[in-house]
C-alpha positions in Angstrom: -61.1 -6.7 -6.3 -59.0 -9.5 -6.1 -55.3 -9.2 -6.7 -53.4 -11.3 -9.2 -49.5 -11.6 -9.6 -48.3 -12.8 -12.8 -44.7 -14.8 -12.9 -42.4 -12.6 -15.0 -38.8 -13.9 -15.6 -37.2 -11.0 -13.4 -38.4 -13.0 -10.5 -36.1 -15.9 -11.2 -33.5 -16.8 -8.6 -31.6 -18.9 -11.2 -32.9 -22.3 -9.6 -35.3 -24.4 -11.2 -37.0 -25.8 -8.0 -37.2 -22.4 -6.3 -38.4 -20.7 -9.6 -41.0 -23.2 -9.7 -42.1 -23.1 -6.5 -42.1 -19.3 -6.5 -44.4 -19.6 -9.8 -46.8 -21.9 -8.5 -47.2 -20.2 -4.8 -48.2 -17.1 -7.2 -50.2 -19.2 -9.3 -52.4 -20.3 -6.1 -52.9 -16.7 -5.2 -54.3 -16.0 -8.4 -56.6 -19.3 -8.1 -57.8 -17.9 -4.8 -58.8 -14.7 -7.0 -60.5 -16.8 -9.4 -62.6 -18.3 -6.5 -63.7 -14.9 -5.4 -64.5 -13.9 -8.9 -67.4 -16.9 -8.7 -70.9 -15.7 -8.1 -72.5 -16.0 -4.7 -71.0 -18.5 -2.3 -70.1 -21.1 -5.0 -66.4 -20.4 -4.4 -66.1 -20.5 -0.7 -65.5 -24.4 -0.3 -63.0 -24.1 -3.2 -61.4 -21.3 -1.7 -61.0 -22.8 1.7 -59.4 -25.9 0.1 -57.3 -24.0 -2.2 -56.0 -21.6 1.0 -55.2 -24.8 2.9 -53.0 -26.0 -0.3 -51.0 -22.8 -0.5 -50.4 -22.9 3.4 -48.9 -26.5 2.5 -47.0 -25.3 -0.5 -45.5 -22.2 1.5 -44.4 -24.7 4.2 -42.7 -26.9 2.1 -41.4 -24.3 -0.3 -39.6 -22.6 2.9 -38.2 -25.8 3.9 -36.8 -26.0 0.3 -35.5 -22.5 0.3 -34.0 -22.6 3.8 -32.1 -26.0 2.7 -30.6 -24.6 -0.4 -29.4 -21.0 1.1 -27.9 -22.8 3.9 -25.8 -25.3 1.9 -24.6 -22.5 0.1 -23.8 -20.4 3.1 -26.2 -17.5 2.4 -25.2 -14.8 4.7 -28.7 -13.5 5.7 -30.0 -17.1 6.6 -31.3 -15.6 10.0 -33.2 -12.8 8.3 -34.7 -15.7 5.7 -35.7 -17.4 9.0 -37.3 -14.5 10.5 -39.6 -14.2 7.5 -40.5 -17.9 7.5 -41.2 -17.5 11.3 -43.3 -14.4 10.7 -45.2 -16.3 7.9 -45.7 -19.3 10.0 -47.3 -16.7 12.9 -49.4 -15.1 10.6 -50.5 -18.4 8.9 -51.4 -20.2 12.2 -52.8 -17.2 14.2 -54.1 -14.4 12.2 -54.7 -15.6 8.7 -57.9 -17.4 9.0 -61.4 -17.4 8.0 -62.5 -16.2 11.5 -60.4 -13.1 11.3 -60.7 -12.1 7.8 -62.9 -12.1 4.7 -61.7 -14.4 1.9 -61.1 -11.2 -0.3 -58.9 -9.8 2.6 -56.8 -12.9 2.7 -56.4 -13.3 -0.9 -55.1 -9.6 -1.1 -52.7 -10.1 1.5 -51.3 -13.5 0.6 -51.0 -12.2 -3.1 -48.9 -9.1 -2.0 -47.1 -10.9 0.7 -46.0 -13.5 -1.8 -45.4 -11.1 -4.7 -43.0 -9.1 -2.0 -41.2 -12.5 -1.0 -40.6 -13.6 -4.6 -39.3 -10.1 -5.5 -37.3 -9.9 -2.6 -35.7 -13.4 -3.3 -34.9 -12.1 -7.0 -33.0 -9.4 -5.8 -31.0 -11.3 -2.8 -30.8 -15.0 -3.7 -29.2 -15.2 -7.3 -25.7 -15.5 -5.8 -26.5 -18.4 -3.6 -29.5 -20.1 -5.4 -28.1 -20.2 -8.9 -26.5 -23.3 -8.5 -27.1 -26.6 -10.6 -30.5 -28.0 -10.1 -30.0 -31.8 -8.9 
């Protein structure tokens, strides 16, 4: 059964760009879940495309988030970089269709991004809540 995570205003970090990116990443995880609900193998090519798009969004998001947090003097920037490096390793080496079924990938990604978004909501607001350019 696919895992879906829907945006909740409590996930906000107080920065329009980061909130929009977080929301979009969760939506992408949900789009992967929608592919899994399609009968037979109909969703497989779409799943592959959406998976690649999610990985591109993730990399762009981490770059934006890191720059913003660094500019604001976020004290746990090394932890953030470690999280980013962990995700990059997972995305490059482990999270592949060769290693996992689409349902397993979707479940992992939905849970991973939910954890990231909820963690950011707890830790970033004092640093991310700056005027959006």
